[in-house]
C-alpha positions in Angstrom: -4.1 -25.8 4.2 -2.8 -25.2 7.8 -3.9 -21.9 9.2 -0.3 -20.9 10.0 0.8 -21.6 6.4 -2.1 -19.6 5.0 -1.3 -16.7 7.4 2.3 -16.6 6.4 1.6 -16.5 2.7 -1.0 -13.8 3.3 1.5 -11.7 5.2 4.3 -12.4 2.7 2.2 -10.9 0.0 1.3 -7.9 2.1 4.9 -7.1 2.9 6.0 -7.5 -0.8 3.2 -5.1 -1.8 4.2 -2.7 1.0 7.9 -2.6 -0.2 6.9 -1.9 -3.8 4.4 0.8 -2.9 6.9 2.5 -0.5 9.5 2.5 -3.3 7.0 4.0 -5.7 6.2 6.8 -3.2 9.8 7.7 -2.7 10.6 7.6 -6.4 7.7 9.9 -7.3 8.3 12.3 -4.5 12.0 12.6 -5.4 11.0 13.6 -8.9 8.2 15.9 -7.7 10.7 17.8 -5.5 12.8 18.5 -8.5 9.9 19.9 -10.5 8.4 22.2 -7.9 9.8 25.5 -6.6 11.7 25.0 -3.3 9.5 27.5 -1.4 6.4 25.4 -1.7 5.5 23.8 1.6 5.4 20.1 0.6 8.7 18.4 1.5 9.1 14.8 2.7 6.8 14.8 5.8 3.7 13.7 3.9 5.4 10.3 3.1 5.6 9.6 6.8 1.9 10.4 7.2 1.1 8.1 4.3 2.8 5.1 5.9 1.2 5.9 9.3 4.5 6.0 11.2 4.6 9.5 12.6 5.1 8.5 16.2 7.8 6.0 15.4 9.6 8.6 13.2 9.5 11.3 15.8 11.0 9.0 18.4 14.2 8.8 16.3 14.3 11.9 14.2 13.8 15.6 14.9 13.0 17.0 11.5 11.3 15.7 8.3 14.3 16.4 6.2 15.1 14.4 3.1 17.9 12.3 4.5 16.0 11.2 7.6 12.8 10.3 5.8 14.6 8.4 3.0 16.6 6.4 5.6 13.5 5.7 7.7 11.5 4.5 4.7 14.3 2.6 3.0 16.7 1.1 5.5 15.4 1.5 9.1 15.2 -2.0 10.5 13.1 -0.7 13.5 10.4 0.6 11.1 7.9 -2.0 9.9 7.1 0.3 7.0 10.6 0.5 5.7 11.5 -1.3 2.5 14.2 -3.3 4.2 12.0 -4.4 7.1 9.1 -5.3 4.8 11.3 -7.5 2.7 12.8 -9.1 5.8 9.4 -9.9 7.1 8.3 -11.3 3.7 11.4 -13.5 3.5 10.8 -14.8 7.1 7.2 -15.6 6.4 8.0 -17.5 3.2 11.1 -19.2 4.7 8.9 -21.3 7.0 6.4 -22.2 4.3 8.5 -22.3 1.2 7.6 -26.0 0.5 4.2 -24.9 -0.8 5.4 -22.6 -3.5 7.8 -23.2 -6.5 11.4 -22.9 -5.5 11.9 -20.0 -7.9 9.6 -17.8 -5.8 11.6 -18.4 -2.6 14.9 -17.8 -4.4 13.6 -14.5 -5.8 12.4 -13.3 -2.4 15.6 -14.3 -0.8 17.7 -12.6 -3.5 15.7 -9.4 -3.4 16.1 -9.1 0.3 19.9 -9.8 0.2 20.3 -7.3 -2.6 18.4 -4.5 -0.8 20.1 -5.3 2.5 23.5 -4.9 0.8 22.6 -1.7 -0.8 21.0 -0.3 2.3 24.1 -1.1 4.3 26.1 1.1 2.0 23.6 4.0 2.3 20.9 5.2 -0.1 22.5 8.4 -1.3 20.7 10.8 -3.6 22.9 9.7 -6.5 22.1 6.0 -6.0 18.5 6.4 -4.9 16.8 6.2 -8.2 18.6 2.9 -9.2 17.9 1.5 -5.7 14.2 2.2 -5.9 13.8 0.9 -9.4 15.5 -2.4 -8.4 13.0 -2.8 -5.5 10.0 -2.1 -7.8 11.2 -4.5 -10.5 12.1 -7.2 -8.0 8.6 -7.0 -6.5 7.1 -7.0 -10.0 9.2 -10.1 -10.9 7.8 -11.8 -7.8 4.3 -11.0 -8.8 5.0 -12.4 -12.3 6.5 -15.6 -10.9 3.5 -16.2 -8.7 1.1 -15.6 -11.6 3.1 -17.8 -13.9 4.2 -20.7 -11.8 1.9 -21.1 -8.7 -1.0 -23.4 -9.2 -4.5 -22.1 -8.6 -5.4 -23.2 -5.1 -5.5 -22.0 -1.5 -1.9 -20.9 -1.4 -2.4 -18.6 -4.4 -5.7 -17.3 -3.0 -4.2 -16.2 0.3 -1.3 -14.5 -1.4 -3.8 -12.6 -3.6 -5.9 -11.6 -0.6 -2.9 -10.2 1.2 -1.7 -8.3 -1.9 -5.1 -6.7 -2.6 -5.8 -5.7 1.0 -2.4 -4.0 1.4 -2.9 -2.3 -1.9 -6.3 -0.7 -0.9 -4.8 0.3 2.4 -1.9 2.2 0.7 -4.1 3.7 -2.0 -6.4 5.3 0.5 -3.5 6.6 2.5 -2.0 8.3 -0.5 -5.4 9.8 -1.5 -6.1 11.1 2.0 -2.7 12.7 2.6 -2.2 14.2 -0.8 -5.7 15.5 -1.2 -5.4 17.4 2.1 -3.1 19.9 0.4 -4.7 19.9 -3.0 -8.5 20.3 -2.5 -10.2 23.7 -2.3 -8.7 25.1 0.9 -5.1 24.8 -0.3 -2.9 27.9 -0.2 -2.9 30.1 -3.3 0.7 29.5 -4.0 -0.1 25.8 -4.6 -2.8 26.4 -7.2 -0.5 26.9 -10.2 1.1 23.5 -9.5 -2.1 21.6 -8.6 -2.1 19.7 -11.9 1.5 18.6 -11.4 0.8 17.3 -7.9 -2.3 15.3 -9.0 -0.1 13.8 -11.6 2.2 12.7 -8.9 -0.7 11.0 -7.1 -1.4 9.0 -10.2 2.2 8.1 -10.8 2.6 6.9 -7.2 0.1 4.2 -8.2 1.3 3.7 -11.7 -2.0 5.0 -13.0 -1.0 8.1 -14.9 -1.0 6.6 -18.4 -4.2 4.6 -17.8 -5.8 7.8 -16.6 -4.9 9.7 -19.8 -6.2 6.8 -21.9 -9.5 6.3 -20.2 -10.4 9.8 -18.8 -9.1 11.8 -21.7 -9.2 15.0 -19.8 -6.6 17.2 -18.1 -5.6 16.0 -14.7 -8.2 17.4 -12.2 -8.8 16.5 -8.6 -12.4 15.2 -8.9 -11.5 13.1 -11.9 -8.4 11.6 -10.2 -10.4 10.7 -7.1 -13.1 9.0 -9.2 -10.5 7.1 -11.2 -8.6 5.9 -8.1 -11.7 5.1 -6.0 -14.3 3.8 -8.5 -12.7 2.7 -11.8 -13.7 -0.9 -12.3 -10.7 -1.7 -14.6 -7.7 -0.1 -13.0 -5.9 -2.8 -11.0 -5.0 -0.4 -8.2 -8.3 1.4 -7.8 -10.2 0.7 -4.6 -13.2 -0.7 -6.4 -11.2 -3.0 -8.6 -9.1 -4.4 -5.7 -12.1 -5.0 -3.6 -13.8 -6.8 -6.5 -10.7 -9.0 -6.8 -10.8 -9.7 -3.1 -14.5 -10.8 -3.3 -13.7 -13.0 -6.3 -10.8 -14.7 -4.6 -12.8 -15.4 -1.5 -15.3 -17.4 -3.5 -12.6 -20.0 -3.9 -12.4 -20.6 -0.1 -14.8 -22.5 2.3 -16.5 -20.6 5.1 -16.1 -17.3 3.3 -19.6 -15.9 3.9 -18.7 -13.4 6.7 -15.6 -12.1 5.0 -17.2 -11.8 1.6 -20.2 -9.9 3.2 -17.7 -7.4 4.8 -15.9 -6.9 1.5 -19.2 -6.3 -0.3 -20.3 -3.7 2.2 -17.0 -1.8 1.9 -17.1 -2.0 -1.9 -20.7 -0.7 -2.0 -19.6 2.3 0.1 -16.8 3.0 -2.5 -19.0 2.5 -5.6 -21.9 4.6 -4.2 -19.7 7.5 -3.0 -20.6 11.0 -4.2 -17.2 12.0 -5.6 -18.2 15.6 -6.4 -19.2 16.1 -2.8 -16.0 14.5 -1.5 -13.8 16.5 -4.0 -15.2 19.8 -2.7 -14.9 19.1 1.0 -11.5 17.9 2.3 -13.1 17.1 5.7 -15.7 14.9 4.1 -13.1 13.1 2.1 -10.9 12.6 5.2 -13.9 11.2 7.1 -14.8 8.9 4.1 -11.2 7.6 4.0 -11.3 7.0 7.8 -14.5 4.9 7.3 -12.8 2.9 4.5 -9.8 2.2 6.7 -12.1 0.9 9.4 -13.7 -1.3 6.8 -10.3 -2.6 5.6 -9.3 -3.4 9.2 -12.7 -5.2 9.6 -12.0 -7.3 6.5 -8.6 -8.3 7.9 -10.0 -9.1 11.4 -12.8 -11.2 9.9 -10.3 -13.0 7.6 -8.0 -13.7 10.5 -10.9 -14.9 12.7 -12.1 -17.3 10.0 -8.8 -18.7 8.7 -5.9 -17.8 10.9 -6.7 -17.7 14.7 -9.7 -18.1 17.0 -12.4 -15.4 16.8 -12.0 -14.6 20.5 -8.5 -13.2 20.0 -9.6 -10.6 17.4 -10.2 -7.1 18.9 -13.1 -5.1 17.6 -12.0 -2.3 15.3 -13.4 1.0 16.5 -11.1 3.6 14.9 -8.6 4.1 12.1 -5.2 2.8 13.0 -3.2 5.8 11.9 0.2 5.0 13.4 0.7 1.6 11.6 -0.9 -0.5 8.9 -4.1 -2.0 10.1 -3.6 -5.5 11.5 0.2 -5.4 11.2 1.7 -8.8 12.1 4.1 -9.5 15.0 6.9 -11.5 13.5 7.1 -14.7 15.6 6.9 -17.3 12.9 10.0 -19.4 13.8 
């Protein structure tokens, strides 16, 4: 497979996963705001922190009010983390390589983008928001199902899966990092009565609440949620499970030794982490997540150097990229 084709498929999958995860975040936060008293200091700002776009947001908005945040994450064409921009990028990446996937996949990506663009043009009002976000989530899930059910097992499918899993672990760690900052021991007293409700929102952001109740069988507590989202081997959206899938997919490719070794190192850090220590020290958890983010960026860089571009053009990752998703693509695929 040509490196440009592989790279486009990889990024198409990352952007589809990003659109779905962003829609989930907005949906869960909307419902959480209805359940919590208005005086609690949560609001909409944490969503911008999760997507790593604080600087870009502040350039165009003064306050983290509901309207500004929702527009920025749904319909802002200048934000690479908005749902509309992510789907536009996914569509453009697939447009130039659509001959390697079944036609139905291209048609679904194209239709999803056009539908979201049309709805975004009319504005995502509070009354229409829930239906809008559900349509994005279901559209992305439909695409995942089409890929699983129609695309032959081969390099194209492998690079799509690599992109999906790497974007997934990136978003999961961002959610854990930002939400835990206000929920672990040093949180204000007025938040304590609603701690259970907020940890439930973390699980729901990752569609993990029901699986948590089935497998953990305890009330929703911070340490148990962290262990479940970081280390559970069976939850599709846990860090350990996604990295395991990444390693498995890499075995199907040639010259995968360096990338696979990087994935193994990061996964070992996750599996061996002392969750109790992290759960009782927000600073330790934040530092741990920073290290994971550096590891994810290293996986992306090694993957790019091996399969997409020359190794000389890949910068060495020395710190967490907090203002954008690690390794974000410049759209120049025409």
